[in-house]
C-alpha positions in Angstrom: -17.1 -44.2 6.2 -17.6 -41.1 4.1 -17.6 -38.9 7.2 -14.3 -40.5 8.5 -12.7 -40.1 5.1 -13.8 -36.5 5.0 -12.5 -35.8 8.4 -9.2 -37.5 7.6 -9.0 -35.6 4.3 -9.6 -32.3 6.1 -7.0 -33.1 8.7 -4.5 -34.0 5.9 -5.3 -30.6 4.1 -4.8 -28.7 7.4 -1.5 -30.5 8.1 -0.3 -29.9 4.5 -1.1 -26.2 4.8 0.7 -26.0 8.2 3.7 -27.8 6.7 3.8 -25.5 3.7 3.5 -22.4 6.0 6.4 -23.8 8.1 8.5 -24.2 5.0 7.6 -20.7 3.9 8.5 -19.2 7.2 12.0 -20.8 7.1 12.6 -20.0 3.5 11.4 -16.4 4.0 13.7 -15.9 7.0 16.6 -17.2 4.9 15.7 -15.0 2.0 15.3 -11.9 4.2 18.8 -12.6 5.6 20.1 -12.7 2.0 18.3 -9.5 1.1 20.0 -7.7 4.0 23.4 -8.7 2.6 22.6 -6.9 -0.7 22.0 -3.6 0.9 19.1 -1.2 0.4 18.4 -1.2 -3.3 14.7 -1.1 -4.2 14.3 -4.8 -5.2 16.2 -6.1 -2.2 14.1 -3.9 0.1 10.9 -5.0 -1.5 11.9 -8.6 -1.3 13.0 -8.2 2.4 9.7 -6.6 3.4 7.7 -9.3 1.5 9.7 -12.0 3.3 9.0 -10.4 6.7 5.3 -10.4 5.8 5.5 -14.1 5.0 7.3 -14.9 8.3 4.6 -13.1 10.3 1.5 -14.2 8.4 2.8 -17.7 7.9 3.5 -18.0 11.7 0.1 -16.7 12.5 -1.5 -19.2 10.0 0.3 -22.1 11.6 -0.9 -21.0 15.1 -4.5 -20.5 14.0 -4.7 -23.7 12.1 -3.0 -25.6 15.0 -5.5 -24.6 17.6 -8.7 -24.9 15.7 -10.3 -28.3 15.4 -11.8 -27.5 12.1 -10.9 -25.5 9.0 -13.9 -23.2 8.9 -14.7 -19.9 10.5 -14.3 -16.3 9.5 -10.9 -15.8 11.3 -9.4 -18.9 9.8 -10.6 -17.9 6.3 -9.2 -14.4 6.7 -5.8 -15.8 7.9 -5.6 -18.2 5.0 -6.4 -15.4 2.5 -3.8 -13.2 4.1 -1.2 -16.0 4.0 -2.0 -16.7 0.4 -1.6 -13.0 -0.5 1.6 -12.6 1.5 3.1 -15.7 -0.3 1.9 -14.3 -3.6 3.6 -10.9 -3.0 6.8 -12.7 -1.9 6.8 -14.8 -5.1 6.7 -11.6 -7.2 9.5 -10.0 -5.2 11.7 -13.1 -5.3 11.1 -13.5 -9.1 12.4 -9.9 -9.6 15.4 -10.7 -7.4 16.2 -13.9 -9.4 16.1 -12.0 -12.6 18.6 -9.5 -11.3 20.7 -12.2 -9.5 20.6 -15.4 -11.4 22.5 -17.3 -8.7 19.8 -16.2 -6.1 18.1 -19.0 -4.2 14.6 -17.9 -3.7 11.5 -19.0 -1.9 9.4 -19.0 -5.1 8.7 -22.7 -5.1 7.9 -22.8 -1.4 5.6 -19.7 -1.9 3.7 -21.5 -4.7 3.2 -24.6 -2.5 1.8 -22.4 0.3 -0.5 -20.5 -2.1 -1.8 -23.9 -3.4 -2.2 -25.4 0.2 -4.1 -22.2 1.4 -6.3 -22.3 -1.8 -7.1 -26.0 -1.3 -8.0 -25.4 2.3 -10.1 -22.4 1.5 -12.0 -24.4 -1.2 -12.6 -27.4 1.1 -16.0 -27.9 2.6 -16.3 -27.1 6.3 -15.8 -30.1 8.5 -17.8 -30.3 11.7 -15.7 -30.1 14.9 -15.7 -33.1 17.1 -17.7 -32.8 20.3 -15.5 -32.2 23.3 
């Protein structure tokens, strides 16, 4: 029973991370579009570039987690760390934008959820893959 619970728990953590990344990709695309409307000031450009990083790294994370049957491995770990870093940078950029534009709808909350989901998955014990 413990093994089944562990496998189900690991699958739930992977699904949560995929869901968080998907939300981050969507929110980052929306945020990048909004940044473009503001023109090329320093904060808008930094936010735009951070959002583009989130779109690319988040999409890659979704794909890597989706085709692996387990959450361990060097590549998966590197992708999760990159996703966590990209989301963290986006959070900082979006926080600067919201200070300058109080009506700004940012991706800070979604970014924090993604950081937490990636961190949880990175901290999870490796789960053995099922025999094919």
